[in-house]
C-alpha positions in Angstrom: 19.6 40.9 23.6 19.5 44.8 24.0 21.1 45.7 20.6 20.3 44.5 17.1 22.5 41.9 15.4 25.0 43.4 13.3 24.6 43.0 9.5 28.0 41.2 9.1 26.9 38.7 11.9 23.6 38.2 10.2 25.3 37.3 6.7 28.0 35.3 8.5 25.3 33.2 10.8 22.8 32.8 7.9 22.1 29.0 7.2 22.1 27.6 3.6 19.3 25.3 4.2 16.7 26.2 1.3 16.0 22.4 0.5 14.6 21.8 3.8 11.6 24.0 3.1 8.9 21.1 2.1 9.9 19.4 5.3 9.6 22.5 7.5 6.3 23.1 6.3 5.1 19.6 6.7 6.5 19.5 10.3 4.9 22.7 11.2 1.5 21.5 10.0 1.9 18.6 12.2 2.9 20.6 15.0 0.1 22.9 14.7 -2.2 19.9 14.8 -0.5 18.7 18.0 -1.0 22.2 19.5 -4.7 22.2 18.8 -5.0 18.6 20.4 -3.2 19.9 23.5 -5.8 22.9 23.6 -2.8 25.3 23.2 -4.5 26.5 20.0 -8.2 26.8 19.3 -9.4 25.0 16.3 -9.9 28.2 14.6 -6.3 29.2 15.2 -5.3 25.9 14.1 -7.1 26.3 10.9 -5.8 29.8 10.2 -2.1 28.6 10.8 -2.7 25.8 8.3 -4.0 28.1 5.7 -1.2 30.4 6.0 1.3 27.4 5.8 -0.3 26.2 2.8 0.1 29.5 1.1 3.8 29.7 2.2 4.2 26.2 0.7 2.6 27.5 -2.6 4.8 30.6 -2.7 8.1 28.4 -2.2 7.0 25.9 -4.6 6.3 28.5 -7.5 9.3 30.5 -6.7 7.3 33.4 -5.5 8.6 33.6 -1.7 10.5 36.7 -0.9 13.3 36.3 1.4 14.7 39.0 3.5 18.2 39.6 4.9 17.1 39.2 8.3 15.9 35.7 7.5 18.4 33.7 9.6 17.2 30.5 8.2 14.3 28.8 6.3 12.6 28.2 9.7 12.5 31.9 10.6 11.6 32.8 7.0 8.5 30.6 6.9 7.4 31.6 10.4 7.9 35.3 9.7 5.7 34.7 6.5 3.1 32.9 8.3 2.7 35.8 10.9 2.6 38.2 8.0 -0.4 36.2 6.4 -2.1 34.9 9.5 -1.4 37.8 12.0 -0.7 37.8 15.6 -1.6 34.1 15.8 1.5 33.4 13.9 3.4 34.2 17.0 1.8 30.9 18.4 3.3 28.5 15.8 6.5 28.2 17.7 4.9 27.1 20.8 6.2 24.0 22.6 9.3 23.7 20.1 12.7 25.0 19.5 14.6 25.6 16.5 16.9 22.8 18.0 14.3 20.2 17.5 12.7 21.7 14.5 15.9 21.6 12.4 16.3 18.0 13.8 13.1 17.1 12.5 13.4 18.7 9.0 16.9 17.0 8.6 15.4 13.7 9.3 12.5 14.1 6.9 15.1 15.4 4.3 17.3 12.1 5.2 14.3 9.6 4.6 13.4 11.3 1.3 16.9 11.6 0.0 17.7 8.0 0.8 14.8 6.8 -1.1 15.8 9.1 -4.1 19.3 7.5 -4.0 18.0 4.1 -3.9 16.0 5.1 -7.0 19.0 6.3 -8.6 21.3 3.5 -7.8 18.5 1.0 -9.2 18.3 2.8 -12.5 22.2 2.4 -13.0 21.9 -0.9 -11.9 19.3 -1.6 -14.8 21.5 0.0 -17.2 24.4 -2.4 -16.2 22.2 -5.3 -16.6 21.0 -4.1 -20.0 24.7 -3.7 -21.3 25.6 -7.0 -19.9 22.8 -8.7 -21.5 23.7 -7.3 -24.8 27.2 -8.8 -24.5 26.5 -12.0 -22.7 29.1 -13.9 -24.4 31.7 -11.2 -25.0 35.1 -12.1 -23.5 37.5 -9.6 -21.8 40.7 -10.0 -19.7 40.1 -10.0 -16.1 42.9 -8.1 -14.3 44.7 -8.2 -10.9 47.4 -5.6 -10.0 46.3 -4.2 -13.7 48.0 -7.2 -15.3 46.1 -9.6 -17.4 45.1 -12.5 -15.2 42.2 -14.6 -16.6 39.7 -14.7 -19.2 36.2 -13.5 -17.9 32.8 -12.6 -19.4 32.4 -8.8 -19.8 28.8 -9.5 -18.5 30.5 -10.8 -15.4 32.6 -7.9 -15.0 29.9 -5.6 -15.3 27.9 -7.3 -12.8 30.6 -6.8 -10.2 29.5 -3.2 -10.2 26.0 -4.2 -9.9 27.0 -6.3 -6.6 28.6 -3.1 -5.5 25.6 -0.9 -5.9 23.5 -3.5 -4.1 25.6 -3.0 -1.1 25.1 0.9 -1.7 21.4 0.5 -1.6 21.5 -1.5 1.6 23.5 1.3 3.3 21.2 3.9 2.2 18.2 1.8 3.4 19.8 1.3 6.8 20.5 4.9 6.9 16.8 5.8 6.3 15.9 3.0 9.1 18.0 5.0 11.8 16.8 8.4 10.6 13.3 7.1 11.1 12.9 8.7 14.6 10.7 12.0 15.5 12.9 14.5 17.4 10.1 17.0 17.5 9.1 17.5 21.2 12.6 17.4 22.5 12.6 21.2 22.6 15.8 23.0 23.0 17.2 20.0 24.9 15.2 19.3 28.0 11.8 18.1 26.3 8.8 20.4 25.6 7.1 21.9 28.4 3.4 21.2 27.3 1.7 17.8 27.0 2.3 17.3 23.2 1.5 13.8 21.9 4.7 13.1 20.3 3.7 9.5 19.3 0.8 10.9 17.4 2.8 13.4 15.8 5.3 10.6 14.7 2.5 8.5 13.1 1.2 11.8 11.5 4.8 12.2 9.8 5.3 8.5 9.1 8.0 7.9 11.6 8.6 4.5 13.0 9.2 5.7 16.6 10.0 8.6 18.9 13.6 9.5 20.0 14.4 8.1 23.4 16.5 11.0 24.8 15.7 14.7 24.3 19.4 15.7 24.6 20.4 13.4 22.0 17.5 14.3 19.8 18.8 17.8 19.2 22.5 17.0 19.2 22.7 13.7 17.1 23.8 13.9 13.4 24.6 10.2 13.1 22.2 9.7 10.3 23.6 12.6 8.5 27.2 11.2 9.0 26.0 7.7 7.9 24.3 9.2 4.6 27.6 10.8 3.7 29.5 7.8 4.6 27.2 5.7 2.2 27.4 8.4 -0.5 31.2 8.4 -0.3 31.5 4.6 -0.8 28.9 5.0 -3.6 31.0 7.6 -5.1 34.1 5.7 -4.9 32.1 2.8 -6.7 31.4 5.1 -9.6 34.9 6.3 -9.5 36.3 2.9 -10.0 33.8 2.3 -13.1 34.7 5.6 -14.3 38.4 4.9 -14.1 38.1 1.7 -16.2 35.9 3.5 -18.7 38.9 6.1 -19.1 41.4 3.2 -19.4 39.3 1.2 -21.8 38.7 3.8 -24.1 42.4 4.6 -24.7 44.1 3.4 -28.0 46.3 1.2 -25.6 43.2 -0.6 -24.5 40.7 0.0 -27.2 38.0 -2.0 -25.6 35.3 0.7 -25.7 34.3 3.6 -27.9 32.8 6.5 -26.2 29.7 8.0 -27.7 30.3 11.7 -29.2 27.3 12.7 -26.8 29.4 11.7 -23.9 32.7 12.9 -24.9 34.4 16.1 -25.7 37.2 17.0 -28.4 40.4 18.9 -27.7 40.6 22.6 -28.4 44.0 22.0 -30.1 44.4 18.5 -31.0 41.6 17.5 -33.7 42.2 13.7 -33.3 41.2 13.7 -29.8 38.0 12.2 -28.0 38.3 12.9 -24.4 36.5 10.9 -21.7 35.3 14.0 -19.9 32.2 12.5 -18.2 34.1 9.6 -16.8 36.9 11.8 -15.6 34.4 14.1 -13.9 32.6 11.3 -12.1 35.9 10.3 -11.0 36.8 13.9 -9.9 33.7 14.7 -8.3 34.1 11.7 -5.9 36.6 13.9 -3.8 33.8 16.3 -3.2 31.5 13.5 -1.7 34.4 12.1 0.4 35.3 15.6 1.6 31.7 16.3 2.9 31.9 13.2 5.0 35.3 14.3 6.4 34.1 17.9 7.0 31.0 16.6 8.9 32.9 14.3 11.0 35.2 17.1 11.7 32.4 19.3 12.8 31.0 16.6 15.3 34.1 15.4 16.8 34.4 17.9 19.7 31.1 19.0 20.3 29.7 19.0 23.9 26.1 18.3 24.5 23.6 19.3 23.5 23.2 21.6 20.8 25.9 23.8 19.2 25.6 26.1 16.5 28.6 24.3 14.6 25.8 21.7 13.6 24.6 24.3 11.1 27.6 23.2 9.1 25.9 19.7 8.4 23.6 20.9 5.7 26.1 22.3 3.1 28.1 19.1 3.3 24.9 17.0 2.9 23.1 19.0 0.1 26.3 19.2 -2.0 27.2 15.4 -1.6 23.6 14.5 -2.4 23.5 16.6 -5.6 26.9 15.4 -6.6 26.3 11.9 -6.2 22.8 12.0 -7.9 24.3 14.0 -10.9 27.0 11.2 -11.2 24.5 8.4 -11.1 22.2 10.1 -13.6 24.9 10.6 -16.4 26.5 7.2 -15.9 22.9 5.7 -16.4 22.4 7.7 -19.4 25.9 6.9 -20.8 26.3 3.2 -20.2 23.7 2.0 -22.9 25.5 4.2 -25.5 28.8 2.8 -25.2 30.4 0.7 -28.0 32.5 -2.4 -27.1 35.2 -3.7 -29.5 34.4 -7.3 -28.7 37.0 -8.7 -31.2 39.8 -6.8 -29.7 38.6 -7.6 -25.9 38.5 -11.4 -26.9 42.1 -11.2 -28.5 43.2 -9.7 -25.0 41.8 -12.4 -23.3 43.9 -15.0 -25.1 47.4 -16.3 -24.8 49.2 -16.7 -21.4 46.0 -15.8 -19.7 45.3 -19.6 -20.1 48.2 -20.6 -18.1 46.0 -21.3 -14.9 43.8 -23.4 -17.1 46.8 -25.5 -18.1 47.8 -25.8 -14.4 44.3 -26.9 -13.6 44.4 -29.6 -16.3 47.6 -31.0 -14.8 46.0 -31.0 -11.3 43.2 -33.2 -12.9 45.9 -35.7 -14.0 47.0 -36.1 -10.5 49.8 -33.3 -10.2 49.9 -31.3 -6.9 49.0 -27.7 -7.5 52.2 -26.2 -6.5 54.1 -28.7 -8.7 51.7 -27.8 -11.6 52.2 -24.2 -11.1 56.0 -24.6 -11.3 55.7 -26.5 -14.5 53.4 -24.1 -16.4 55.5 -21.2 -15.0 58.6 -22.7 -16.8 56.5 -22.9 -20.1 55.5 -19.3 -19.5 59.0 -18.3 -19.4 59.9 -20.3 -22.5 57.1 -18.7 -24.2 58.3 -15.3 -23.2 61.9 -15.8 -24.2 61.2 -17.5 -27.6 58.1 -15.4 -28.5 56.1 -18.8 -28.9 52.4 -18.9 -28.3 51.3 -21.1 -25.5 49.1 -23.1 -27.9 52.1 -23.6 -30.6 54.5 -25.2 -28.2 55.8 -28.3 -29.9 55.8 -31.9 -28.2 59.5 -31.9 -27.5 59.2 -28.7 -25.4 56.0 -29.9 -23.6 57.5 -33.3 -22.7 60.7 -31.5 -21.4 58.7 -29.8 -18.7 56.2 -32.8 -18.0 55.1 -36.1 -19.7 51.7 -35.4 -19.1 51.7 -32.3 -21.6 51.0 -32.9 -25.1 50.1 -30.5 -28.2 46.6 -31.7 -28.2 46.3 -30.5 -24.7 47.5 -27.1 -25.2 45.7 -26.5 -28.5 42.4 -27.2 -26.7 43.0 -24.2 -24.4 40.6 -21.2 -25.5 39.3 -18.5 -23.5 35.7 -19.9 -24.1 36.9 -23.3 -22.5 38.4 -21.3 -19.7 35.3 -19.3 -18.7 33.1 -22.5 -19.1 35.3 -23.9 -16.4 34.3 -21.5 -13.8 31.1 -22.9 -13.0 31.0 -22.3 -9.1 28.3 -20.0 -7.8 29.4 -16.6 -8.6 31.8 -17.6 -11.3 32.2 -16.5 -14.8 30.8 -19.5 -16.6 28.0 -18.4 -19.0 25.4 -20.5 -17.4 26.3 -19.1 -14.0 26.4 -15.4 -15.5 23.1 -15.9 -17.0 21.7 -16.9 -13.6 23.3 -13.9 -12.1 21.8 -11.6 -14.7 18.2 -13.1 -14.2 18.7 -12.8 -10.5 19.7 -9.2 -10.9 16.8 -8.3 -13.3 14.4 -9.7 -10.8 16.0 -7.6 -7.9 15.9 -4.5 -10.2 12.3 -5.0 -10.9 11.3 -4.8 -7.1 
């Protein structure tokens, strides 16, 4: 280009990719070693460049690196500074590579590291869930369907449902890391490097499992980034569901949980208020993570091969989503152990008509077909609602009118504790089964 780039264009095209700097330095060091082995650099030149890169790394780590307005991205900033330190040999650093395969490398290195960080953060939240569940191993709570009270369950069982969700989230991030574990360096701009660089050796040097198979795909592929955001979006939705329940359960209408003062705020106007701001923000920030996924997929949907500058827009979405999700995981992990559950109120809410299914099951055990048992108990429920009579207080005459198999002794034996004890199937809410689930979860978390 004959004319210098306009300042407005420099500003518009600048890339917000600072988080990539550790990976850009690591990739450049490995590239220098590959250039020396290919005899494109002398050992002395290679050593000089490595020393310059080490100095740049220290400056960046210590916050002493001085950026310039002309630094288009972190890659150009690092190369410019290396040349300032090492002299003309710095101009050889970019031999055999393009910013296309360079940024693809940095992004994959970042994804690998971030997937591991997410796995650790998810595991920490799982550990917190297990801790709360163990402290309330026998506490009862109403289980809901359609946000209507359905059947009694153990609070520990309810919390372990989120543990299971987070397990799947961890699996998705591990899958993403595995698919990102390919070295794109050496793909050049799109056709492959024009020098005999040992890509397999560079892959081993940087800890990659394999080398990308197609140079065009290597520089244009952002599947792993999209997969990371998909995993992040699903995980954020899981956190939002947990946050929503904490918001509901902390209301006076539910009254199941008391939020600690350290994780709630008061009202600027109403002195009696304690607001679940942390849970609400976790719920609200989910939109940012979902939006990041949509933003990247929208960028990718119409791009021709190979590299297009649109791909620069992958990083703001990735970095913001990762920061947002990790912050939500961190604050929930800190808040959960401080929650105080009103176990008496939860147990009271888990009683009454929630035992209707158990009564139908008892009729089935006495030979009544389930559909008929369902109809019989449904009639009893309507009677209870119409007369305001608790299920366990129905007299013999009312019970016999609905079925000769029913008796006051049978209905008085219905309790939430006996209800959960009946659910002994694998994955059920019976205390022994939940204890097994807790032990299994603790073993998995320890790995």
